[in-house]
C-alpha atoms as one frame of an Amber mdcrd trajectory, in Angstrom:
protein
 -22.629  80.951  30.082 -21.635  78.277  27.625 -24.489  75.765  27.791 -24.864
  73.631  24.718 -28.261  73.643  23.058 -29.112  70.292  24.688 -28.298  71.702
  28.152 -30.385  74.856  27.789 -33.475  75.144  29.907 -36.797  76.519  28.684
 -38.008  79.923  29.821 -40.835  78.190  31.679 -38.397  75.992  33.573 -36.259
  78.997  34.481 -39.283  81.006  35.603 -40.382  78.046  37.707 -36.940  77.921
  39.354 -37.133  81.624  40.189 -40.629  81.234  41.662 -39.487  78.232  43.700
 -36.586  80.267  45.083 -38.928  83.118  46.047 -41.408  80.779  47.748 -38.617
  79.044  49.651 -37.180  82.354  50.874 -40.376  83.363  52.628 -39.511  87.065
  52.374 -38.805  89.543  49.561 -35.511  88.904  47.792 -33.128  90.934  45.669
 -32.135  89.677  42.244 -28.739  88.711  43.681 -30.377  86.678  46.460 -32.629
  84.914  43.957 -29.634  84.168  41.737 -27.686  82.700  44.669 -30.645  80.472
  45.617 -31.063  78.936  42.164 -29.935  75.319  41.772 -28.059  76.095  38.541
 -25.825  79.049  37.695 -27.400  81.798  35.608 -26.034  85.103  34.424 -27.055
  88.142  36.467 -28.790  89.608  33.421 -30.759  86.397  32.856 -32.085  86.452
  36.423 -32.967  90.143  36.097 -34.815  89.467  32.832 -36.724  86.553  34.383
 -37.755  88.678  37.365 -38.951  91.491  35.091 -40.956  89.063  32.951 -42.559
  87.437  35.988 -43.389  90.891  37.365 -44.923  91.988  34.051 -47.029  88.805
  33.980 -48.314  89.634  37.466 -46.813  86.484  38.944 -44.545  88.314  41.379
 -44.579  91.696  43.028 -41.748  94.039  43.828 -40.942  96.924  46.108 -37.962
  99.246  46.347 -35.139  97.863  48.429 -31.429  98.576  48.549 -30.151  99.684
  45.160 -32.951  97.988  43.234 -36.070  96.014  43.955 -37.020  93.218  46.287
 -39.235  90.589  44.666 -41.908  88.388  46.227 -44.524  85.911  44.974 -48.086
  87.239  44.842 -49.705  83.800  45.081 -48.856  80.256  46.061 -48.393  77.519
  43.462 -52.091  76.674  43.439 -53.083  80.280  42.844 -50.660  80.545  39.943
 -52.020  77.340  38.398 -55.541  78.740  38.671 -54.350  82.000  37.091 -52.866
  80.057  34.139 -56.134  78.170  33.744 -58.060  81.460  33.623 -55.615  82.878
  31.089 -56.078  79.839  28.835 -59.849  80.088  29.146 -59.744  83.780  28.262
 -57.834  83.058  25.036 -60.645  81.028  23.446 -63.792  82.590  22.049 -66.125
  79.770  23.091 -65.797  79.531  26.865 -68.701  77.107  27.145 -67.112  74.631
  24.747 -63.736  74.905  26.452 -65.306  74.269  29.857 -67.314  71.335  28.466
 -64.155  69.761  27.019 -62.325  70.378  30.271 -65.055  68.599  32.237 -65.041
  65.685  29.759 -61.375  65.121  30.570 -61.823  65.032  34.335 -61.620  61.844
  36.326 -64.735  60.865  38.259 -63.070  61.984  41.494 -62.101  65.383  40.042
 -65.602  65.861  38.623 -67.127  65.075  42.020 -64.750  67.518  43.698 -65.614
  70.230  41.180 -69.342  69.655  41.796 -68.763  69.847  45.562 -66.836  73.095
  45.241 -69.476  74.662  42.976 -72.276  73.679  45.374 -70.268  75.020  48.306
 -69.671  78.311  46.455 -73.371  78.646  45.551 -74.370  77.951  49.158 -72.496
  80.974  50.477
């Protein structure tokens, strides 16, 4: 592929495109099927690398199929966002301070929703 530097997409954008293709498919897909579903052309090796990285991060699963693997998302977009939030929280030594700063940045509506969810969870 001969993209110029200004046309190159970030790894995060490419991973997002792969995840979007897997969610849209609704069933496990081969690397070739994922590649064909992407909105922009990528080399076969690039798609394979992206799938391996997403698998290693635990963001997608795979099972044997055909001559390789069939890939599938393990969570919906909301679950993956929550997973990223947990990963960020785990990277800081002072969880309490991180959570306090997170809460400080919430809108009143988001804070109320968080309180409702916590009360609901504690009521179970």
